[in-house]
Phi, psi and omega in degrees: 000150183275147173069188183278327184097168182244139179266132178235145177286143176227164177241131178260122184252132175288312175196170181300118181085357181272189181295149177230156173225158179269142177219187177223143178246138174257123181239154178196174178232154179258155175289162180300317181296322179293320179293318180294318179298317178297318179294320178295323176296320179295315179296318179299318178297316178298321180293318179298315179297317180297319180293320179295331180275350182304314183284354183269118181301144179065310182296334181299338178294331177294331179300325178296313179297320179297316180296317179296320177297319178295324176297316179297316178297321180297318177299319179297322182290332184283339182300137179283167176134170178287144176238142175282118179277306181217155170230128180232148177160172179281144176294133178291344179275306188246350177084002180292122176286130182198172173257130186264142177276131184246019179088202183288337175057047182265343183257176179298162182295126177219140172234150003282157177234142181260142175203192178215161180280137178288331183277305185263351177063020179270147181288147175211162182241140179247127178230158177291141179285139176261141185284000000 
């Protein structure tokens, strides 16, 4: 992603109506060339896996599905828009300050997002803070 990114306030929810904590999300956008390059790498990976599976009887059929899935992910990666880079803050369950994993992060920025605490392993929801 280009540049430093912008920090936005977020709210970490333990459950609906449960405890909440304040956190911050760093968001940014990538240049068109960076998005296209990432998508080409995804398609290339899918193609390599599909080619490697060709000589394996029956299993080679999975290579087609893997390649088609990589094409779909690549189309998703090329879309412009802000992406959530990181979310940091204390867990509303146990209070552990941490950086949360948000998955592959291939699509545009959307809240709420579901994740879990690395320390207590409890599920939590991240939503954009309202002013």
